[in-house]
N, C-alpha and C positions, 0 to 999 in steps of 0.2 A: 176835237183832240184837245182845245183849250177847255172845253167843257168840263169834260173830262179831268183834265188834270187839277180844274175848280175844285169840282168836287171830291176831289181826291184828297186835294191840301186841306179842304175844311174838315172832311170825314176822317182823317187822319188825327186833326189837330184835335176835335170834339169827342170823340170814340179814342181814340189809342192814347197822343201824348199827352193831355191833360193825366185822365183815369189812370196812367201810367206815373207820373210826376207821385200825384197823391198817393199811389199804392205803394212804390217805392219808399217814401217819406214816411209812410206808415208802418210798414216792415224794418224800416232803417231802427226808428224811433223807438219801438215795442221793443225789437231787438237790446236797444241800449238799456231801456227799464228791467228786463231780464236780468240783464249782467250786473246792473245795479244792485239789483236785491238778492243774489248772489253772491258777488263781492262786499255787501253789506251785511249778511244776513246770513249767507251759507246756502249750499246748491240747493239742500231739502225746502229751502225758504220759500223759492220758484213755485212748487208743489203746493205749499201752502195760499202765496201771495195770489197765485196764479192760474189755480186750481179747476176754479170756472172757465177761467178764457183758456184754460188748454183742451176743456172739454167741449165748449163752442168750437174751438180752432177744430179738433178733431171729427166734431159731429157736420162740422161743414162738410168735410171733404167725404163724409158718408154720405149726405145726402145727395150731394152732387154727382156721386159714384154712382150711386140708385137711379138718378133721374137719368142718367146715361147708358144703364143697364151694364153696369161692370159685375161683376161677380165677385162680391165680397171674400175675401178668405182668411181675413181675419180682423177683428176690433178691441182698442182698447181705448177707450175716452181718457181716461187718468189712470196711470199707475206709477208706484213707486219704482224708480230706479235703484241700481247697485252700483254706484259710481267706481267704486275700489277696483271689479271688477271688469270695466270698461263699459259698462251698461249705463249710458246718458239719458235713455228716450223716456219721455214723459206720457206718450200716446202714441198710437199709429193706428191707421187704417192701411189695411194691404188687399188691393184688387186685382184684376185681371180682366182684360178687354180683347175682344177678336181683331185682329189686325187685319182682316180682311172687311172688316166694319165702318167707313167712313165716321157716321154717327160716332160709333166708340172711342176711335181712335182722338176724334178731335175732342170729345169729352175729355181727354187728358188734362187740356189748358185751363179750364175751369174748374176740374177739380184741386188742381194745383193751386190754383189762387182762391179758391171755395172762401178759406180764414177770412180773407181780407173784406167780403161780402157779408159775412156771417158774423163777425164781430162789429162790422158797422151797423148792419141790421139792429143785432142786440146794446149797441150802445144808445142809438138813436130811440130805440122804443124803451130801453130804460128810462132816458131821458124825460122824454113826453109822458111817461106813468108815472115818475115819483116826484120830479122837480118842474112840474108844467109852466111855472113863468120862465125858468131859465130854457126851456124848449122855447117859449113863446117868444120870450126877447131875440134868441139865435136865429128863429125863423125870420124875424122883424127883419133883423141886420142881414142876412144871406139874400130875401127877397125884396128889401126896399121898402115893402107894405107892412104897416102898423098892425099887431096878431094881438088880440086879448086873450091873455091866460084863463085857463079853464078853473082854476082851483090856486091855492094857496101854498106858499112853502112850509113844508111839517119840519123840523128838527132831526124826529127820525128818520123821517124818509129820507133827510137830504143825507144823513149819517150811510144811512142802507146803500143810496145812491154811489156815495164816494167812494166808499169800500169796494163796491162790484166795478164802478167803475175802471178801479184802481188793478184789481185783479181783473180784468176781462183787458185790458193794456199792457198788462206784462203776460201774459200768455196767450192772446190770442191771435194778434196779428203776426208776429212773429214766424215769417215765411223761411223754413231750413233749406238747406241744400237739395235735398230728395222733392221736397214741392216745387221748385224750380226745376231741377231736370225733370219732373213727372210733366208738368205745362208742355216744356220743351216737344213733347212726342206728338201731340197735336197741332204745334202751331203751324206750320206747312202747309198743312188741311185747312186749316182755317185764314189763312194768307190768300190761301187759291179763292175761299167760298166768298171773303172780303171782297176780292178784285172783283167778280164775277158781279155780287151786287153790286157794286157801285157801276160798272160797264151797265147793268141794266137798266138801273136807276137813271143813271145819263139820259137815256131813250124818250122819256116819260118827265121827267123833269128837268127847272132850272135851278143851276145852282144856288138862287136866291132861297127857293122853296126847300132843297134839301137842308139849307146851312138854318131855318128859322123851325125846321122840325127838329133837326139835331140838338138846336138852343134848348127848346121847349122840352123834349125826352131827357136830355141829359142835365140839366139846371137841377131839379129834385137829387140829382146823384152827385153832383158836385158840391151840394150843400150839406150830404149825408157824409160823404167824404171827407169835407172838411170840420166837418163837428169831431168825427170820429177822430181828425189828427190834433184838433185842438184839445179836444181829451186828453189823448195821449202825451200833447207837451206838457198839458198841466200836471197828468203821473209821473212827469220828467223831473219836473221842479219838484214836487212833493217827494219825491225819493232821493234826490240828492239834499235835500232841508233834513229828511229823517235820518240821513247817512251821516251829514256831519254829526247831529244830535246823539245818534249811534257810536259816533267816533270819541 
């Protein structure tokens, strides 16, 4: 029992608690970014200032829904709402699933939080592609291993990078109430599966082996989430400065 408890505590820390903290911070900062855009520049500014992020947000929902074999009933990756009529939706993915399918039901959790994954992948990929020296610096900082950049900073690439990062940070990470509610549909099944896997793992591996494997697997995930959070925080600072200048 002590062995299983140690494995449970380690797995819960590395697989659940740390990603949950990163994800919550990402969603909260992104929500604040979107709110500032609306406050400073008007409701429709979030479509312009976060349109690419919104597309990535909805595309993430769509891709994961397809992976879990959900029936797609309607998709709008980006739309112009009518706030005067109470329509504030910037995009949506309508999907249905078979309640008798454990696989499809468990997929609801991942579909709900998919924008955090999709947005993080987009930010990391853009940073590596457009500004490799910054990517190498962050990689060195995160891993403690000196990394040499594969290219130089080019001013127009830096400008594109900044614009895209702000856009994705504004529109990509903010989880709606509907997203969180959708995730809850698959939570019970995932918890049961999670405990079953840990019970089986405790029969064949030691807590030290499990901890080492978790750290090896999850460290790059933490690094990517950390970069996404840093970029969102920088975006928040930039938006506050722009807001003061605008006022």
